[in-house]
C-alpha positions in Angstrom: 18.2 3.8 21.2 14.5 4.9 20.9 12.8 4.4 25.0 8.6 4.8 24.2 6.2 4.1 26.2 4.1 1.1 27.2 0.2 1.6 27.1 -3.2 -0.4 28.0 -6.4 0.0 26.0 -7.1 3.1 28.5 -4.2 4.9 26.4 -2.4 4.3 30.4 1.3 4.3 30.5 2.3 0.9 32.0 5.7 1.0 32.1 8.7 1.7 28.9 10.5 0.0 26.2 13.3 0.2 24.6 13.1 -0.2 21.1 15.7 -1.5 18.7 18.0 0.9 17.4 18.4 -0.9 13.3 14.5 -0.5 12.9 12.9 2.8 15.4 16.0 4.7 15.5 17.1 5.0 11.9 17.7 8.5 10.1 14.6 9.0 7.6 15.3 8.6 4.3 12.2 10.6 2.3 13.8 9.8 -1.0 14.0 6.2 -0.7 10.8 5.8 1.1 9.0 7.9 -1.6 11.0 5.3 -4.4 9.4 2.3 -2.5 5.3 3.8 -1.8 5.8 4.6 -6.2 7.0 0.2 -6.5 4.6 -0.3 -4.5 1.4 1.1 -6.0 2.6 0.2 -9.4 2.4 -3.0 -8.4 -1.0 -2.9 -7.5 -1.8 -1.5 -10.5 -4.7 -3.8 -12.8 -2.4 -3.2 -16.3 -6.3 -4.4 -17.3 -6.8 -1.3 -20.1 -6.9 -2.1 -24.0 -7.6 -0.4 -27.2 -8.3 -1.6 -30.9 -5.1 -1.0 -33.3 -6.5 -1.3 -37.3 -6.3 -5.0 -37.6 -9.2 -5.1 -35.0 -11.7 -2.8 -35.6 -15.0 -4.1 -37.4 -14.6 -2.5 -41.7 -14.0 -4.1 -45.1 -10.0 -4.3 -46.0 -11.2 -2.9 -49.3 -10.0 0.4 -50.5 -12.9 2.8 -50.2 -12.9 5.0 -53.8 -9.8 4.8 -56.4 -6.5 6.7 -55.9 -7.1 9.4 -58.6 -9.3 11.5 -60.6 -12.0 11.8 -57.5 -11.6 15.3 -56.0 -11.7 13.4 -52.2 -8.1 12.5 -50.2 -6.5 9.4 -50.9 -7.8 6.7 -48.9 -6.6 3.0 -48.4 -8.8 1.8 -45.5 -11.6 2.3 -43.1 -10.0 1.2 -40.4 -7.3 3.7 -40.8 -6.6 5.5 -37.7 -7.5 9.2 -38.9 -11.3 7.7 -40.0 -13.9 7.7 -37.6 -14.3 4.4 -35.9 -10.7 3.7 -37.2 -8.8 1.9 -35.3 -6.0 3.0 -32.1 -2.2 4.6 -32.7 -0.5 4.2 -30.0 -3.4 2.9 -27.6 -3.0 0.9 -24.4 -3.4 -2.8 -24.2 -2.8 -5.0 -20.9 0.6 -5.1 -19.6 1.9 -5.5 -16.1 3.7 -2.1 -14.1 5.2 -4.4 -11.3 9.1 -3.8 -10.6 11.3 -5.0 -7.6 14.4 -3.5 -6.1 17.3 -4.6 -3.7 15.8 -6.4 -0.9 18.0 -4.0 0.9 16.8 -0.8 -0.2 13.6 -2.2 0.5 14.6 -3.0 3.6 16.2 0.2 4.7 12.9 2.4 3.2 11.0 0.7 5.5 12.7 1.1 8.6 13.2 4.8 8.3 9.3 4.9 7.8 9.2 2.8 11.6 11.9 5.3 12.4 9.9 8.3 11.3 6.9 6.9 13.2 8.9 7.0 16.2 10.1 10.5 16.1 7.0 11.5 15.2 5.6 10.0 17.8 2.5 7.9 16.2 4.3 4.6 16.8 1.9 2.9 20.2 2.9 0.2 22.2 0.4 -2.1 23.5 0.9 -4.5 26.3 -1.8 -6.1 25.2 -3.8 -6.2 22.8 -6.1 -8.7 22.6 -9.7 -8.1 23.4 -12.8 -10.1 25.0 -15.2 -10.7 22.1 -14.5 -10.5 18.4 -16.7 -7.1 18.4 -15.6 -4.4 16.2 -17.7 -1.8 18.7 -14.6 -2.9 21.9 -12.1 -2.2 19.4 -12.8 0.9 17.8 -13.4 2.0 20.9 -10.0 1.2 22.1 -8.2 2.2 19.2 -10.2 5.9 19.2 -8.5 6.1 23.0 -5.2 5.6 20.9 -5.3 7.0 17.6 -7.6 9.4 18.4 -9.7 8.4 15.1 -6.6 8.3 12.5 -6.2 5.6 10.4 -4.5 2.6 12.2 -2.0 0.1 11.1 -2.5 -3.2 13.8 0.9 -4.7 14.1 0.3 -8.2 15.9 1.0 -12.3 15.5 -1.5 -15.1 14.3 -2.5 -15.8 17.8 -5.1 -13.3 17.8 -7.9 -14.0 15.7 -10.4 -11.9 17.6 -8.9 -8.8 16.9 -8.3 -9.4 13.1 -12.2 -10.6 12.5 -13.5 -7.1 14.9 -10.7 -5.2 12.3 -12.7 -6.6 9.1 -16.2 -3.5 9.3 -13.1 -1.2 10.1 -12.4 0.8 7.1 -9.9 2.9 8.7 -8.2 0.0 9.9 -5.6 -2.4 8.7 -4.4 -5.4 10.6 -1.0 -6.8 9.6 1.5 -9.7 11.3 5.2 -8.3 11.9 6.2 -10.5 8.6 3.3 -8.9 6.0 4.1 -5.1 7.1 5.0 -2.9 4.1 6.4 0.6 3.4 3.2 1.6 2.2 1.0 0.4 5.0 3.1 1.9 7.5 3.2 6.0 5.5 -0.7 5.5 5.1 -1.1 5.1 9.3 -2.3 8.3 10.8 -1.3 5.7 14.0 0.5 2.6 14.4 0.0 0.4 17.2 2.3 -2.6 18.2 1.4 -5.8 20.4 4.5 -5.3 22.9 5.2 -9.2 22.0 5.7 -8.9 18.2 8.5 -6.1 19.4 10.8 -9.4 19.0 9.5 -10.1 15.8 9.2 -7.3 13.9 13.3 -6.9 14.8 13.8 -10.6 13.8 12.4 -9.5 10.8 13.8 -6.1 9.7 16.3 -6.0 11.9 
């Protein structure tokens, strides 16, 4: 069972906590994590690229010239793909790139990603994640001491609106509740900061 230090906003140790083995102490499965990240990125694609086929471009349907005895190559339409301003043959059309995978695989990948952060020393358990005022400066100073300026993922419950409000202006900080955790944001973050009060909720949702 992994044991990590519990720190305060000054990054001073105030205790230790035993992390759930089933969520934070799993083996690293890099291939599975990569598979899930690719799926998440695919699901985020807009898929709005579009081209015009030969039936959609403007132009007459009349045969440009007669078939024979002109000395020119035979042609049947000015909208042919081989002509300038002609239609596209295999160009993209709006589509969805989204797909899904079994929930057990996704859960295993998330557990592996969290366990990797623990093994790298990139998971910080904060004793009290609340701030006095919903000011970006206060949150930025605290996270600077905890993460050293790296991209930070903050995991906290719904009872901290001040932290959520203060983090809105910070491009390198993302705030998620335990039930909204996902593999891509965990992998992307340099440091994961979790409120000590939310460890039980993380175990409840993802064990």
